C-alpha positions in Angstrom: 19.3 13.8 16.1 20.2 12.6 12.7 18.5 9.3 12.3 19.3 6.6 9.8 17.0 6.2 6.9 15.5 3.1 8.4 14.8 4.9 11.7 13.3 7.9 9.8 11.1 5.5 7.8 9.9 3.7 10.9 9.1 7.1 12.5 7.1 8.2 9.5 5.1 4.9 9.4 4.4 5.3 13.1 3.2 8.9 12.6 0.8 8.0 9.7 -0.5 4.8 11.4 -1.2 6.6 14.7 -2.6 10.0 13.5 -4.2 11.8 10.6 -1.6 13.7 8.7 -2.6 15.4 5.4 0.6 17.2 4.4 4.3 16.7 4.3 4.7 19.7 6.6 2.5 17.9 9.2 4.7 14.8 8.9 7.8 17.0 9.4 6.3 18.7 12.5 5.4 15.3 14.0 8.9 14.0 13.3 10.4 17.1 14.9 8.3 16.5 18.0 10.0 13.1 18.2 13.4 14.7 17.8 13.8 13.6 14.1 14.8 16.4 11.8 14.2 16.0 8.0 13.8 18.3 5.1 10.7 18.5 3.0 12.6 16.9 0.1 13.7 14.0 2.2 10.2 13.5 3.5 8.9 13.6 -0.1 11.4 10.9 -1.1 10.5 8.8 2.0 6.8 9.0 1.2 7.5 7.6 -2.3 9.8 4.9 -1.0 7.4 3.8 1.6 4.5 3.7 -0.8 2.4 6.1 1.2 -0.8 7.3 -0.4 -2.8 10.4 0.6 -6.4 9.4 1.2 -9.3 11.4 2.5 -8.2 10.5 6.1 -4.6 11.6 5.4 -1.4 9.7 4.4 -1.8 6.0 4.7 0.3 3.0 3.8 -0.8 1.7 0.4 -0.7 -1.9 1.9 -3.1 -0.8 4.6 -5.5 0.6 2.1 -5.7 -2.5 -0.1 -8.1 -4.4 2.1 -10.4 -1.5 2.1 -10.3 -1.1 -1.6 -11.1 -4.6 -2.7 -14.8 -4.8 -3.4 -14.9 -8.4 -4.6 -12.7 -11.3 -5.8 -14.1 -13.8 -8.3 -12.0 -16.9 -9.1 -12.3 -17.9 -12.7 -9.3 -20.3 -12.7 -6.6 -19.9 -13.8 -7.5 -16.3 -13.1 -9.0 -14.0 -10.5 -11.1 -10.9 -11.3 -10.8 -8.3 -8.6 -13.0 -5.3 -8.4 -12.0 -2.0 -6.8 -13.4 1.5 -6.6 -12.7 3.6 -9.7 -9.1 4.7 -10.0 -7.7 2.3 -7.4 -7.0 -0.9 -9.4 -3.3 0.0 -10.0 -2.7 0.5 -6.3 -4.1 -3.0 -5.5 -2.4 -4.7 -8.4 0.9 -3.2 -7.3 0.4 -4.7 -3.8 -0.3 -8.1 -5.3 2.8 -7.9 -7.5 5.0 -6.7 -4.7 3.8 -9.6 -2.5 5.4 -12.0 -5.1 3.0 -14.8 -4.2 4.4 -18.0 -5.7 1.0 -18.9 -7.2 0.4 -15.6 -8.9 2.1 -15.2 -12.3 1.1 -11.5 -12.6 -1.6 -8.9 -12.8 -3.2 -6.6 -15.4 -5.0 -3.5 -14.0 -7.5 -1.2 -15.5 -9.4 1.6 -13.7 -11.5 -0.5 -11.4 -10.7 -4.1 -12.3 -7.7 -6.4 -12.0 -7.0 -9.7 -13.7 -4.6 -11.8 -11.7 -3.2 -14.9 -13.6 -2.9 -17.9 -11.2 -0.4 -20.7 -11.6 -2.3 -23.2 -9.5 -5.6 -23.8 -7.7 -4.2 -22.9 -4.2 -3.2 -19.5 -5.4 -6.7 -18.1 -5.2 -6.8 -18.8 -1.5 -3.4 -17.1 -0.9 -4.5 -14.1 -3.0 -7.7 -13.7 -1.0 -5.8 -13.9 2.2 -3.3 -11.3 1.1 -6.1 -8.9 0.1 -8.1 -9.5 3.2 -5.2 -8.8 5.6 -3.1 -6.4 3.5 -2.1 -4.1 6.3 
């Protein structure tokens, strides 16, 4: 079967959410078992477009990882200081930016710390909710 891009993306997300896959070849084999054929180059592009990240447990949705990566959130209005494990702040900041919360003007990320600039007091609550239920 030659699936549409959306069908292929949905199949990839189902594979990574239901099982531990560590390589693009494993994703290709899992897709093939479902009758979905895709080249390694296509899977590579799909992984990038879907925002998948290879973690110790295999490929995961970056959105699903965010709630695990946030160590703390301190509101110092009109900002929030968000702590993450070393090397993961950019991933979490990207999730915040992509969520386009009305009360968040933007983020600045370092290695393990993010500053989110808040437009109003209620934005801190929405930000905490996003990060707690990111998957």
